[in-house]
C-alpha positions, -999 to +999 in steps of 0.1 A: +235-357-313+250-324-322+265-303-294+249-270-285+270-242-300+275-207-286+255-195-316+226-218-307+228-207-271+228-171-281+196-175-301+179-193-273+189-165-249+178-138-274+144-155-277+140-158-240+149-121-235+121-112-259+097-135-240+107-119-207+102-084-220+068-093-235+057-109-203+067-079-182+048-056-206+018-079-204+017-077-166+018-039-167-010-038-193-030-063-173-028-040-143-038-010-163-068-029-177-080-037-142-074-002-128-092+015-156-121-010-156-128-004-119-117+031-113-152+046-114-169+018-095-191+037-071-187+013-041-157+001-021-132-022-036-117-027-002-134-020+031-114+010+042-118+030+010-150+046+021-133+058+053-105+074+033-131+092+012-146+104+045-113+119+055-110+138+022-146+150+025-138+165+059-108+184+044-130+198+016-156+209+042-129+226+063-133+202+092-103+187+111-093+151+106-075+150+139-099+158+168-113+142+199-128+108+190-166+111+187-196+093+173-194+115+142-158+109+133-126+092+144-094+094+123-075+065+109-039+062+121-023+079+091-005+112+088-022+139+067-002+143+034-021+117+014-055+132+024-043+167+015-031+157-020-062+136-025-083+166-015-067+186-043-078+159-068-113+158-052-116+196-054-114+192-092-132+159-098-156+160-069-157+139-037-158+101-040-136+072-049-125+085-084-101+112-073-084+089-047-081+060-071-068+083-099-041+095-075-031+059-067-031+050-104-009+079-114+013+071-084+017+035-095+026+046-130+052+068-114+065+038-094+070+018-126+088+047-143+111+053-112+119+016-109+128+015-146+149+047-143+167+035-111+176+002-126+185+016-160+209+042-145+224+016-123+230-009-151+232+013-182+207-009-199+170-007-206+162-045-204+167-049-166+147-017-160+118-033-179+122-065-159+122-047-126+090-028-134+073-058-149+082-081-121+067-057-096+036-053-118+033-091-117+029-090-079-004-071-082-025-102-073-002-111-044-007-077-028-045-079-032-047-056-062-037-027-040-019-005-065-049+015-076-071+015-044-082+046-026-055+040+000-022+057+008+002+030-003+010+038-039+015+075-032+037+066-002+058+043-024+061+069-051+076+094-026+100+067-013+113+058-047+116+095-057+138+098-026+159+068-036+164+081-071+175+115-060+197+103-032+214+077-055+220+098-086+221+134-076+254+139-058+250+176-049+241+190-015+209+203-031+200+167-043+206+154-007+183+180+007+156+172-019+159+135-011+155+143+026+124+163+019+109+135-001+117+110+027+101+134+052+070+136+029+068+098+028+068+098+066+040+124+067+021+099+045+029+067+063+049+063+095+068+032+084+090+055+063+110+060+094+123+024+092+136+032+057+150+066+066+174+051+092+195+029+069+195+055+041+208+081+066+235+056+076+244+052+040+249+089+034+269+093+067+293+065+055+294+074+018+295+112+018+296+131+050+292+165+033+258+154+019+248+137+051+241+169+069+218+181+042+199+148+039+196+142+076+188+178+083+160+180+057+146+146+069+145+159+104+130+193+095+103+177+074+094+149+098+097+167+131+086+201+117+056+186+099+046+165+129+049+195+153+029+217+129+001+190+126+001+186+163-002+223+170-030+227+145-049+198+160-043+206+197-023+175+201-047+150+184-022+143+156+002+129+181-026+108+196-037+092+163-004+090+144+021+083+172+005+073+205-021+048+192+002+031+166+029+026+192+004+007+213-010-014+184-008-051+193+012-076+173+002-112+164+021-137+185+043-160+165+040-139+133+076-126+132+086-154+108+053-157+089+063-127+068+091-148+053+073-181+051+038-169+041+044-136+022+078-130+007+093-164-002+061-180-016+056-150-039+092-142-050+113-173-043+136-170-073+137-132-074+143-132-036+173-155-040+187-134-069+181-102-048+199-116-018+228-129-040+232-095-056+230-076-023+256-099-008+278-095-038+276-057-034+287-059+002+318-079-007+325-064-040+354-042-029+336-011-040+338+004-005+311+027+007+292+028-026+287-010-023+264-006+007+236+015-009+214-013-022+220-037+008+210-008+031+180+001+009+169-036+010+173-036+048+151-006+051+124-015+025+121-051+036+124-041+073+096-017+070+073-043+054+082-068+081+078-044+110+042-037+100+030-070+086+029-088+119+006-062+135-030-072+142-051-063+112-021-056+089-029-063+053-009-074+023-004-038+012+024-037+036+044-060+014+047-034-014+081-019-003+096-053+000+083-064-034+097-032-050+132-036-037+134-074-044+122-067-080+148-041-086+177-060-070+168-092-089+167-074-122+201-057-115+215-091-104+203-107-137+220-079-156+253-086-140+251-123-148+243-114-184+274-091-184+296-119-171+282-141-199+290-115-225+326-112-213+332-149-207+358-168-228+342-202-222+306-215-223+301-217-185+288-181-179+264-181-209+248-213-195+246-197-160+229-167-176+205-189-195+196-208-164+191-175-145+169-162-173+148-194-173+143-190-135+133-154-140+107-165-165+095-192-141+092-165-114+070-144-137+049-175-146+044-183-109+027-149-104+001-154-132-035-145-122-069-138-137-072-100-139-110-102-141-113-114-105-102-080-093-131-063-112-166-061-095-194-075-115-226-059-128-244-079-101-222-062-074-230-028-088-268-035-089-267-049-054-250-017-042-275+005-058-304-014-042-287-012-008-283+026-011-320+029-021-330+008+009-309+030+033-325+061+018-360+048+025-353+045+062-368+073+083-340+090+103-303+084+103-287+051+096-255+037+112-235+016+089-204+007+110-179-004+084-193+015+054-206+049+065-201+062+030-232+042+020-253+064+043-238+095+027-246+082-008-282+077+005-284+114+015-279+108+052-251+116+076-220+095+080-208+083+114-176+069+129-159+041+110-159+009+130-122+003+125-112+037+137-135+032+167-119-002+174-084+013+172-093+036+201-109+008+220-079-015+216-050+009+219-062+035+244-073+031+280-077+067+289-106+092+290-108+096+251-117+059+249-142+060+278-159+091+265-162+076+230-176+043+243-201+061+264-212+083+235-216+054+211-233+032+237-258+059+247-267+066+210-275+029+205-293+026+238-314+057+232-323+045+197-309+076+181-307+058+147-336+050+125-318+018+117-284+001+122-270-023+096-253-053+112-222-063+093-210-097+082-186-098+112-215-092+136-198-061+149-211-053+185-241-074+177-250-081+214-250-044+222-270-034+192-297-061+197-304-048+232-321-018+216-327-030+180-341-061+164-336-079+131-359-066+104-347-079+071-318-094+052-302-069+028-291-093+001-308-123-015-275-136-029-245-148-009-220-139-037-226-101-043-213-069-029-182-083-012-150-062-015-128-077-041-098-074-018-090-071+019-113-081+047-145-099+036-171-075+050-205-063+038-237-051+056-260-081+061-290-072+082-312-041+087-321-037+123-349-014+135-355+000+170-374-023+193 
């Protein structure tokens, strides 16, 4: 048997590098195929999308999104920036899912580009940049196909990565200030940005004290100033929805470790090991303060995902920051192993590099999925159309607790989203909760609605059936009109007044 020569090893590694690149590009294209195929789907892909559209619709109508909870509307627990930007898209494209999903799609493409640019500038090579973006694209199925949904997450992540890029590579005071404004904007999109802002502020304080004042100052002005402005304009209701209620949100007992054993490690075992190895190497590299940037970034991004994921009702979208930073650090780590192999005088490091590349390919293969399962079927669309027609035929208003957008599509009024109502019920014990419960309870008891649609989770079924009775099932098939991701919820039964 002939021994494997360095030339043979080089050919194998060159071929493997080509396969890695092609696989990463395939995952990006697979995502784009799904996103474009379902972008104009007229019904929810995930059960909170309709509620997000309702928020944007209120902005377009000049109505507040933070106000006293009522039967008509209760805000979700997010700050306003995403809604404002989505409203600008909706002003051009019209209200509905399309402008919000388009914003998320464009944001996700921006994420891929920023990941590529960050890793390329850090390594000086294009190959690891492609690997970072491609590995993150490969996690699309593991995060429930969340990249392009009408939700805040991709826009939020775009702002975070823009902050990271500017803070890392623009060394001027102006760059630090811009990075701080971007971090503040991320906070005004999703509050968990605060968990990331803390270690990045620590990095600037340690690495460059002159820039630290500009970064910390602009972060503070944007976060505190933006929150105070929103609170002033809403008579204090911004604070209620975005700070008070989230602070009281319950956590799932025993879930502190599930993030690692259920979410992160099963999805990215090899990449996670590579990321940890690289981050540890940076800490002990002798590069001083510059060596702490990526370890602190990882602490913030993974910490933000962990801090939210164990809350009651938290979905897989909260894994996105962790998956981004692991993808980038794993790709940078692989690059350094390849550099060692290039400079090595013996065959040990080339073999280590080959083994690492094989594991990276295995990691990508582990994330394989069927893209079509994220695309609603023609039967789903037809079932939705029939459901809207049935709601339109009801005399009077119709309460659809989890999917109020359906009533609006049927030409009727929308009412409070059940999740927002339940947030107040679970996290508030004051007069706002009592007044809201009394208003909703009275509307049901007085048979204000021409019909109420009971959901698959039987939301408040006992209370509803005191004043309403089952009339008909809404679907004749058990497999249609379910959201393709997130909680498995759909209207099931039409109930009419007794």
